[in-house]
N, C-alpha and C positions, 0 to 999 in steps of 0.2 A: 198476386193472388195464387193460391196453391190448389187449384181445382184438379180433380182427377177425372180421367175419361173412363166411363163405364160402357161396356159392350152389352147390348141386348140382342139376343138371338131368338127369333120366332120359330117354334117347332110345332109340328102336329101333336095333339094330345093322344099319342099312341105309344105302345111299348117300344123301348130301345131308342127313342129320339134323343134323350139326354145322353145316353151311352154313346151314340154316334158322334155328338158334338165333343164329348170328353175324350173319345178315342182320337179324334183328329188333333185335338189340342195336345194330347200326350205324344203323338207321333211327331209333332212340331217342337217338342221339348219346351212347351210353354207351361209356366207355373200359374195356376189359379190361386189368387190370394183371397178372394171373397166371391161368394156365389149365393144367389137367391133364385128360387124357381116359383113362379106364380102361374096358375092355370085357369082356364075356362073349360067348358065342355069340349071345345073344338081345338084349342091350341094352348101352348105354354110359352111363357117368356122367361128365358134364362138370362138373368142379369149377372154380370161378372166383372171383376177387376182382375187383371192379369199382369204379369211382369213385362209383357211386350204387346201393347195394344195394337200397334200398327201391323205387326206380323200376324196377329190373331185375326184381325179384321180382314186382311188380305186373303188368308187361307180359308176362312169361312165363306167369304164372298165367292172365291174361286170354286168352292164346293156347292154353290147355289143356295146357301142359307140366306134368309132375309135378316140383315144385320143393321143395327143403328148404333151410333155412338152418342152418348149423352154426358154432359159435364155434371159431376156430383161433387159433394164435399166429403172428404174422409177425415175423421177425427180420432184422436186417442185421448181417453179420459181415465182417471184413476178407477180401479175396480173396487168401488166402495158404494154403499147405499147413498142414493140421492144424486149421483153425478149426472145420469141421463136426464133426470128432472131438471137439474140446473141448466143443461144445454137447451132443453125445450123451452124453459123460461126465458133464456137469452133470446132465442129465436122469436118467441111470442111477443116479447116487448118491442121488437122491431117489425112486428106484423108480417113475419116471414111464415108462409104456409108450408107445412111439411107434407110432402106427397107420399113418401115412403122412406123406410130405413131398414137396414139389416146389419148384423154384426159380423165381424171376422176376427181371427186371431191376430194379435199384435206381436210385438217383440218381447213383451214382458208379461209375466203372470200377475203383475200388479196393475196392469192397465187393460182396458178393453177398447177395441176400435169399432167404429161404425161408419157405414156409407150412408149418406143422407142426401136425398133428392128433395129440393125445395123449389118454390116458384120464383124466387129471386136470389140467385146464387151470389151475386155481388154483395147485396145487402146482408145475406147470411154470413158470408165470409168475413165481412167487416165486423159484424156483431160478435161473431165467435172470437175473432182476434181481440176485440176490445174486452171481451169477457174472459180472456186468458185461456181459451180452449186451444189445444194443440191441433193444428190442421196438418194432415199428411200430404205429401206430394206423390206423384207417380214414382219418382225415384225412391222415396222412403218405402213405398209399398213393394217395389221391385226387389229391394234389398232385404226384406223381411225373411 
């Protein structure tokens, strides 16, 4: 299975919170490969895929950030109409519930990459493999 570890950082919904996280990551020479920011009125959740998950988690925890690591699926599909719909159909036929997704830049201008969080990662991974969908590993992402 080629799951990817996603880091979630909880920050107050105040000015400069994301900037503080990104400054620390920059100082550690960590490269952010994918990023999503969701917010409520009180806090934000920064979700990211980086080139060195272990180092990033260590540094963020040392700075007293609330951090969790979640397994997600990262895929690469052709950049053409209907491809994401095809992926969602594959997951739907196996009754995999999609919790969220976000996109990131891949290696090629002819493909698009997505981070997908699902309720059953094993079933999703198997369904995507059977459907011919390219799943990325942490090493693939680190080398982008």
